[in-house]
C-alpha positions as CSV (number, residue, x, y, z in Angstrom):
1,M,-11.2,18.1,12.5
2,P,-12.4,20.4,9.7
3,A,-13.6,18.9,6.4
4,E,-10.9,18.7,3.7
5,G,-11.7,19.3,0.0
6,E,-15.0,19.0,-1.8
7,P,-18.0,17.1,-0.3
8,T,-18.7,13.6,-1.8
9,V,-22.4,12.9,-2.7
10,T,-23.3,9.2,-2.4
11,L,-26.5,7.8,-4.1
12,L,-27.9,4.6,-2.7
13,L,-29.8,2.3,-5.1
14,R,-31.5,-0.9,-4.0
15,H,-31.3,-3.9,-6.3
16,G,-34.3,-5.1,-8.3
17,Q,-36.8,-7.7,-7.3
18,T,-35.8,-11.4,-6.6
19,A,-37.9,-14.5,-6.0
20,M,-36.9,-14.4,-2.3
21,S,-38.0,-10.7,-1.9
22,V,-41.4,-11.6,-3.5
23,Q,-41.8,-14.4,-0.9
24,K,-40.7,-12.1,2.0
25,R,-37.7,-14.3,2.9
26,Y,-34.5,-13.2,4.5
27,A,-32.0,-13.0,1.6
28,G,-28.7,-12.3,3.1
29,R,-25.7,-14.1,1.6
30,S,-28.0,-16.2,-0.6
31,D,-26.9,-15.3,-4.2
32,V,-30.2,-15.2,-6.0
33,P,-30.7,-13.5,-9.4
34,L,-33.1,-10.8,-10.3
35,T,-36.5,-11.8,-11.7
36,Q,-37.7,-10.4,-15.0
37,A,-39.5,-7.7,-13.1
38,G,-36.3,-7.0,-11.2
39,L,-34.4,-6.5,-14.4
40,Q,-37.1,-4.1,-15.6
41,Q,-36.9,-2.2,-12.3
42,A,-33.1,-2.0,-12.6
43,A,-33.4,-0.7,-16.2
44,A,-35.9,1.9,-15.1
45,A,-33.7,3.1,-12.2
46,A,-30.8,3.3,-14.6
47,K,-32.8,5.5,-16.9
48,R,-33.5,7.9,-14.0
49,L,-29.7,8.1,-13.3
50,A,-28.6,8.6,-16.9
51,S,-27.9,12.3,-16.3
52,A,-26.6,12.0,-12.7
53,R,-22.9,12.7,-13.5
54,L,-21.7,9.7,-11.5
55,D,-17.9,9.1,-11.0
56,V,-18.0,5.5,-10.0
57,I,-20.5,2.7,-9.3
58,V,-19.7,0.5,-6.3
59,T,-21.6,-2.8,-5.9
60,S,-21.8,-5.8,-3.7
61,P,-20.5,-9.0,-5.3
62,L,-23.9,-10.7,-5.0
63,Q,-25.4,-11.1,-8.5
64,R,-28.7,-9.2,-7.7
65,A,-26.7,-6.1,-6.8
66,A,-24.1,-6.5,-9.6
67,A,-26.9,-7.0,-12.3
68,T,-28.5,-3.7,-11.1
69,A,-25.2,-1.9,-11.2
70,R,-24.5,-3.1,-14.7
71,E,-27.8,-1.6,-15.9
72,V,-26.7,1.7,-14.5
73,A,-23.2,1.4,-16.0
74,A,-24.7,0.6,-19.4
75,V,-26.5,4.0,-19.7
76,T,-23.9,6.1,-17.9
77,G,-20.6,4.7,-19.1
78,V,-19.3,4.8,-15.6
79,P,-17.0,1.9,-14.4
80,V,-18.3,-0.6,-11.9
81,V,-16.2,-1.6,-8.9
82,T,-17.1,-4.6,-6.7
83,D,-16.4,-4.3,-3.0
84,E,-16.9,-7.1,-0.4
85,G,-17.6,-4.4,2.2
86,F,-21.0,-3.8,0.7
87,R,-22.2,-7.4,0.8
88,E,-25.7,-7.9,2.3
89,T,-26.1,-8.8,6.0
90,D,-25.3,-12.4,7.0
91,F,-28.6,-13.7,8.5
92,G,-27.0,-17.0,9.5
93,A,-29.5,-19.7,10.2
94,W,-32.4,-17.5,9.2
95,D,-31.2,-17.0,5.6
96,G,-33.9,-18.3,3.2
97,L,-36.7,-18.3,5.9
98,T,-39.7,-16.0,6.2
99,F,-40.3,-13.6,9.0
100,A,-43.0,-15.8,10.4
101,E,-40.9,-19.0,10.3
102,V,-38.0,-17.4,12.1
103,R,-40.3,-15.9,14.8
104,Q,-41.9,-19.4,15.3
105,R,-38.6,-21.3,15.6
106,W,-36.5,-18.7,17.5
107,P,-39.0,-16.5,19.4
108,A,-36.6,-15.3,22.1
109,E,-33.7,-14.7,19.7
110,H,-35.9,-13.0,17.2
111,A,-37.4,-10.7,19.8
112,A,-33.9,-9.8,21.1
113,W,-32.7,-9.1,17.5
114,L,-35.6,-6.8,16.8
115,A,-35.0,-4.9,20.1
116,D,-31.2,-4.4,19.8
117,P,-29.1,-3.8,16.6
118,A,-26.0,-5.3,18.4
119,V,-27.7,-8.7,18.7
120,P,-26.8,-11.0,15.7
121,P,-29.0,-13.9,14.3
122,P,-27.7,-17.4,15.2
123,G,-24.5,-17.8,13.1
124,G,-24.9,-14.4,11.5
125,E,-23.9,-10.8,12.0
126,S,-25.6,-7.9,13.8
127,F,-26.8,-4.8,12.2
128,A,-24.2,-2.9,14.3
129,D,-21.4,-5.0,12.8
130,V,-22.9,-4.4,9.3
131,S,-22.9,-0.7,9.9
132,I,-19.3,-0.7,10.9
133,R,-18.4,-2.8,7.8
134,V,-20.4,-0.8,5.3
135,T,-19.3,2.6,6.8
136,G,-15.7,1.6,6.6
137,A,-16.0,0.5,3.0
138,L,-17.7,3.7,2.1
139,R,-15.1,5.8,3.8
140,R,-12.3,3.9,2.0
141,K,-14.0,4.6,-1.4
142,V,-14.4,8.3,-0.6
143,A,-10.8,8.5,0.5
144,A,-9.6,6.7,-2.6
145,G,-11.6,9.0,-4.8
146,R,-9.6,12.0,-3.4
147,L,-6.2,10.6,-4.6
148,P,-4.7,11.6,-8.0
149,W,-5.2,8.2,-9.6
150,P,-4.6,9.4,-13.2
151,L,-1.0,9.9,-12.3
152,L,-0.4,6.1,-11.9
153,P,-0.8,4.8,-15.4
154,S,0.8,7.8,-17.1
155,R,3.9,7.8,-14.8
156,E,4.2,4.0,-15.1
157,C,4.3,4.4,-18.9
158,I,7.1,7.0,-18.6
159,R,9.0,4.9,-16.2
160,A,8.7,1.8,-18.4
161,T,9.8,3.7,-21.5
162,A,12.8,5.2,-19.6
163,I,13.9,1.7,-18.5
164,G,14.1,0.7,-22.2
165,A,15.9,3.9,-23.1
166,S,18.6,3.1,-20.4
167,G,19.8,0.3,-22.6
168,L,20.0,2.5,-25.7
169,A,22.0,5.3,-24.0
170,T,25.3,5.9,-25.8
171,G,27.0,8.1,-23.3
172,L,27.1,9.2,-19.7
173,L,25.1,12.4,-20.2
174,T,22.4,10.5,-22.1
175,L,22.2,7.9,-19.3
176,I,21.9,10.6,-16.6
177,A,19.1,12.3,-18.5
178,V,17.2,9.0,-18.8
179,R,17.7,8.2,-15.1
180,V,16.5,11.7,-14.2
181,V,13.3,11.2,-16.2
182,M,12.8,7.8,-14.5
183,G,13.3,9.4,-11.1
184,F,10.6,12.0,-11.7
185,A,8.2,9.3,-12.9
186,D,9.0,7.1,-9.9
187,G,8.7,10.0,-7.5
188,A,5.2,10.7,-8.8
189,Y,4.1,7.1,-8.8
190,T,5.3,5.8,-5.4
191,P,3.5,8.1,-2.9
192,V,0.2,7.9,-4.8
193,S,0.4,4.1,-4.9
194,I,1.2,3.8,-1.2
195,A,-1.6,6.2,-0.3
196,G,-4.0,4.4,-2.6
197,T,-3.1,1.0,-1.1
198,L,-3.9,2.3,2.4
199,A,-7.0,4.2,1.4
200,A,-8.4,1.0,-0.1
201,S,-7.4,-1.2,2.8
202,P,-9.6,-2.1,5.9
203,A,-8.2,-0.6,9.1
204,G,-7.1,-3.9,10.4
205,R,-5.1,-4.8,7.2
206,R,-3.2,-1.6,6.4
207,G,0.1,-3.0,7.6
208,L,-0.3,-6.3,5.8
209,N,-1.4,-4.7,2.6
210,I,1.4,-2.1,2.5
211,G,3.8,-5.0,3.3
212,I,2.6,-7.0,0.4
213,Q,2.9,-4.0,-1.9
214,Q,6.4,-3.0,-0.7
215,M,7.6,-6.6,-0.6
216,M,7.4,-6.6,-4.4
217,L,10.5,-4.4,-4.8
218,P,13.0,-6.7,-3.0
219,L,11.3,-9.9,-4.1
220,F,11.4,-9.1,-7.8
221,G,14.0,-6.3,-8.0
222,L,16.6,-7.9,-5.8
223,G,15.6,-11.5,-5.9
224,L,14.0,-12.8,-9.1
225,A,15.1,-10.1,-11.6
226,P,18.9,-10.8,-11.2
227,L,18.3,-14.5,-11.8
228,F,16.2,-13.7,-14.9
229,V,18.8,-11.3,-16.3
230,A,21.6,-13.7,-15.7
231,G,19.7,-16.4,-17.6
232,V,18.8,-14.2,-20.7
233,L,22.2,-12.7,-21.0
234,R,23.4,-16.0,-22.4
235,F,21.1,-15.5,-25.4
236,I,20.9,-11.8,-26.0
237,E,23.0,-8.6,-25.8
238,W,22.9,-6.8,-22.5
239,R,21.3,-3.7,-24.0
240,L,18.3,-5.7,-25.1
241,V,17.6,-6.8,-21.5
242,F,16.4,-3.2,-20.7
243,L,13.9,-3.4,-23.5
244,I,12.4,-6.6,-22.2
245,F,11.3,-4.8,-19.0
246,V,9.4,-2.2,-21.0
247,I,6.7,-4.7,-21.9
248,P,5.6,-5.7,-18.3
249,G,5.8,-2.0,-17.4
250,L,3.4,-1.0,-20.2
251,L,1.1,-3.9,-19.4
252,L,1.0,-2.8,-15.7
253,A,0.1,0.7,-16.7
254,F,-2.7,-0.6,-18.9
255,W,-4.0,-2.8,-16.1
256,V,-4.0,0.1,-13.6
257,W,-5.8,2.3,-16.1
258,R,-8.5,-0.4,-16.7
259,T,-8.8,-1.4,-13.0
260,I,-8.8,1.9,-11.1
261,P,-11.7,4.2,-11.7
262,N,-10.8,7.7,-13.0
263,V,-12.6,9.9,-10.6
264,A,-13.1,13.3,-12.1
265,T,-12.1,16.4,-10.2
266,P,-15.1,18.5,-9.3
267,S,-15.4,21.6,-11.5
268,N,-15.7,23.9,-8.5
269,S,-12.7,22.5,-6.6
270,K,-10.2,25.0,-5.5
271,P,-6.5,24.8,-6.7
272,R,-4.1,23.4,-4.1
273,Q,-0.8,25.0,-3.2
274,S,2.2,22.6,-2.7
275,W,3.8,24.8,-0.1
276,S,0.6,25.1,1.9
277,D,0.1,21.3,1.7
278,W,3.7,20.6,2.9
279,K,3.3,23.0,5.7
280,T,0.1,21.3,6.7
281,V,1.4,17.8,6.8
282,L,4.5,18.9,8.7
283,S,2.1,20.2,11.5
284,Y,1.5,16.5,12.3
285,S,4.2,15.2,14.7
286,N,4.2,11.7,13.3
287,V,5.0,13.1,9.8
288,R,8.0,15.0,11.2
289,V,9.2,12.0,13.1
290,A,8.7,9.8,10.0
291,A,10.8,12.2,7.9
292,L,13.7,11.9,10.3
293,L,13.3,8.2,10.6
294,M,13.4,7.7,6.9
295,L,16.8,9.4,6.9
296,C,18.0,6.8,9.4
297,W,16.5,3.8,7.5
298,L,17.9,4.9,4.1
299,T,21.3,5.6,5.5
300,C,21.4,2.0,6.7
301,L,19.9,0.7,3.5
302,I,22.4,2.5,1.2
303,T,25.5,1.6,3.4
304,T,24.7,-2.1,3.8
305,S,23.9,-2.6,0.1
306,A,26.1,-0.3,-2.0
307,F,29.2,-0.6,0.2
308,M,28.9,-4.2,1.3
309,P,30.5,-5.8,-1.8
310,N,33.7,-3.8,-1.1
311,Y,33.5,-4.5,2.6
312,L,33.2,-8.2,2.0
313,V,35.8,-8.5,-0.8
314,D,38.4,-5.8,0.3
315,H,38.2,-6.1,4.0
316,L,37.1,-9.7,4.7
317,R,38.8,-11.1,1.5
318,L,35.8,-13.2,0.4
319,A,35.8,-14.6,-3.1
320,P,33.3,-13.0,-5.6
321,G,31.2,-16.2,-5.4
322,Q,31.1,-16.0,-1.6
323,M,30.3,-12.3,-1.7
324,G,27.4,-13.0,-4.0
325,I,25.9,-15.6,-1.6
326,V,26.2,-13.1,1.3
327,M,24.6,-10.3,-0.7
328,S,21.6,-12.4,-1.6
329,A,20.6,-12.1,2.1
330,I,19.5,-8.5,1.3
331,G,16.7,-9.4,-1.0
332,L,15.6,-12.5,1.0
333,G,15.6,-10.6,4.4
334,A,13.9,-7.5,3.0
335,S,11.1,-9.6,1.4
336,A,10.4,-11.6,4.5
337,G,10.6,-8.6,6.9
338,T,8.5,-6.3,4.7
339,L,5.7,-8.8,4.7
340,L,5.7,-10.0,8.3
341,L,6.5,-7.0,10.5
342,P,3.9,-4.6,9.0
343,W,1.3,-7.4,9.4
344,L,2.4,-7.8,13.1
345,S,1.9,-4.0,13.5
346,D,-1.7,-4.5,12.7
347,K,-2.0,-6.7,15.7
348,V,0.1,-4.9,18.4
349,G,0.6,-1.4,17.1
350,R,3.0,0.6,14.9
351,K,5.2,2.0,17.7
352,P,6.2,-1.2,19.5
353,V,7.0,-3.0,16.2
354,M,9.1,-0.1,14.9
355,A,10.9,0.4,18.2
356,L,11.8,-3.3,18.5
357,S,12.7,-3.5,14.8
358,S,15.1,-0.6,15.2
359,I,16.8,-2.5,18.0
360,G,16.9,-5.6,15.8
361,V,18.7,-3.6,13.1
362,L,21.1,-2.1,15.6
363,V,22.0,-5.5,17.2
364,S,22.4,-7.1,13.7
365,L,24.7,-4.3,12.6
366,L,26.9,-4.6,15.7
367,L,27.2,-8.4,15.2
368,L,27.8,-7.9,11.5
369,A,30.6,-5.4,12.1
370,N,32.4,-7.8,14.5
371,T,32.0,-11.0,12.4
372,G,34.9,-12.7,10.6
373,D,34.8,-14.3,7.1
374,S,32.2,-16.9,7.8
375,V,29.7,-16.8,4.9
376,V,26.9,-18.4,6.9
377,I,27.2,-16.0,9.8
378,L,27.6,-13.0,7.5
379,F,24.5,-14.1,5.5
380,T,22.5,-14.4,8.7
381,F,23.3,-11.0,10.2
382,L,22.9,-9.2,6.9
383,F,19.6,-11.0,6.4
384,F,18.3,-9.7,9.7
385,V,19.6,-6.1,9.1
386,H,17.4,-5.9,6.0
387,F,14.6,-8.0,7.5
388,F,14.0,-5.3,10.1
389,N,15.2,-2.2,8.2
390,N,13.0,-2.7,5.1
391,A,10.0,-3.3,7.3
392,L,10.8,0.0,9.0
393,I,10.9,1.7,5.6
394,A,7.5,0.3,4.6
395,L,5.9,1.3,7.9
396,T,7.4,4.8,7.8
397,V,6.3,5.8,4.3
398,G,3.0,4.1,4.7
399,P,0.9,3.7,7.9
400,L,3.0,5.9,10.2
401,C,2.6,9.1,8.3
402,I,-0.6,8.4,6.3
403,E,-2.7,7.4,9.3
404,A,-1.9,10.9,10.8
405,V,-3.2,13.1,8.0
406,P,-6.5,13.8,6.1
407,A,-7.2,11.7,3.1
408,S,-6.6,14.6,0.7
409,L,-3.0,14.9,2.0
410,M,-2.0,11.2,2.2
411,A,0.1,11.2,-0.9
412,T,1.7,14.5,0.0
413,A,2.7,13.2,3.4
414,S,4.2,10.0,2.0
415,G,5.9,11.9,-0.8
416,L,7.5,14.4,1.7
417,V,8.8,11.6,3.9
418,I,10.2,9.7,1.0
419,A,11.8,12.9,-0.4
420,V,13.6,13.7,2.9
421,G,14.9,10.2,3.1
422,E,16.1,10.1,-0.5
423,L,17.8,13.5,-0.4
424,F,19.6,13.1,2.9
425,G,19.7,9.4,3.6
426,G,20.2,8.4,0.0
427,G,22.2,11.4,-1.1
428,L,24.3,12.6,1.7
429,A,25.0,9.3,3.5
430,P,26.9,7.7,0.6
431,V,29.2,10.8,0.5
432,I,29.9,10.5,4.2
433,V,30.4,6.8,4.1
434,G,32.7,7.1,1.1
435,R,34.8,9.7,2.9
436,V,35.0,7.4,6.0
437,A,36.1,4.5,3.8
438,Q,38.8,6.7,2.2
439,R,40.2,8.2,5.4
440,F,39.8,5.4,7.9
441,G,39.4,2.3,5.8
442,I,36.5,0.2,4.4
443,E,36.3,-1.8,7.6
444,H,34.7,1.2,9.4
445,V,31.8,1.9,7.0
446,L,29.3,0.1,9.2
447,W,29.7,2.6,12.1
448,L,27.6,5.3,10.4
449,P,24.5,3.1,10.1
450,I,25.1,1.9,13.7
451,V,25.0,5.5,15.0
452,V,21.9,6.5,13.0
453,M,20.0,3.4,14.0
454,G,20.6,4.3,17.6
455,A,19.1,7.7,16.8
456,G,16.3,5.9,15.0
457,F,15.4,3.9,18.1
458,L,15.2,7.1,20.2
459,L,13.0,8.7,17.5
460,C,10.7,5.7,17.5
461,L,9.9,6.5,21.2
462,A,8.5,9.8,20.0
463,I,5.9,8.1,17.7
464,K,2.3,8.7,18.7
465,N,0.7,5.3,18.4
466,S,-2.6,5.3,16.6
467,Q,-5.5,3.2,17.9
468,L,-5.5,-0.3,16.3
469,G,-8.3,-0.5,13.7
470,A,-9.0,3.2,13.9
471,P,-10.2,5.0,10.7
472,L,-7.9,7.3,8.8
473,A,-7.8,10.8,10.2
474,S,-10.2,12.2,7.7
475,E,-12.6,9.3,8.1
476,Q,-13.3,10.1,11.7
477,A,-16.8,11.6,12.4
């Protein structure tokens, strides 16, 4: 695959002297400090790098490396990021011993270790394993540096402010204007945050990490936030509730700004054209499939959330309290599924998990559509609808499309898939379901998601399953 974007220059700096290096001892995971001479060496190295125009400093968590990195940061003003992937080799039983001591106690093992980089010390790791670990960490940092990180704190500030303005809106037009601004901010934030999470994740944890990130929406938005709002409404006016949520939004924006390094765009970088990027990402089959799948998943999500209260109350004649109990299954099921199933996809692959999950949604919808007014049974089937469906959403906007494209197009791919789903699944589906409810009755609204979930299963069969633990497309040599 041809290179994308500008090349990244990596400078390697060894830490300063330690007592163990003076004594010629294996100092792997032993967390020893720099000697006075080591501190002077670090300061001298930092002085040499003062004009190097660094974007970010990445260090091992061991104090000898971190102290050296801080010396460089002090003269360059560049942020320091700690990454476990750059930790020193684990020498196991040999840690703290000299070369001669190890050769005397483990002559055969030591000779094999010197002859083959795939041979580890007793209880330690081989140089081959270290190479894989460090190379993966370096590639994640390079990929993360190509993402438009500065968008995150600025868009989060706009979104937080718009949430507060929602409570101050005095009319319909004002409220619509505020929600449009919030939508633009959310649209800019979501794809970058998803791409950034996967770029910073080890290959074997991408599913789990995107699951943790995406789980926050149903957990807090659908689960904890309503309980909080119901409690505070007893003490304050409803408009003020919106203002309360401005504070955590601004704090989150500040945290993102302080935590994520602002990697400068190279001065000689070429301007990017949106149409060209969209055309490029659509050349990947998994992106095209993901866009169609997102339409299916969002049709199911909108129908089984926005129309369910009317279905439960008007068709099944549940009391409002019973309806509330059944509807709580949405947040609980979505939170559990979004965490567990993407994690499972790290173990067995994206395609099988998504195909089986689409069947899980389809079966749960069929059972839900043929269930009477039993609150427990309705809760159970609605729980599993969102258990499987929200996991499908997380996998579709995350690993499925992002693992298929170069790092410089990860946010574009995710954003395109989300846009297709929102425009058609989130925009057209409610209109169709509403017309179905008007013409044929509210009891028939579940048949549209049943049909599209059947189509979703067939589309899952067209997914090209990526190799488990494989690097992102742009990371491959």
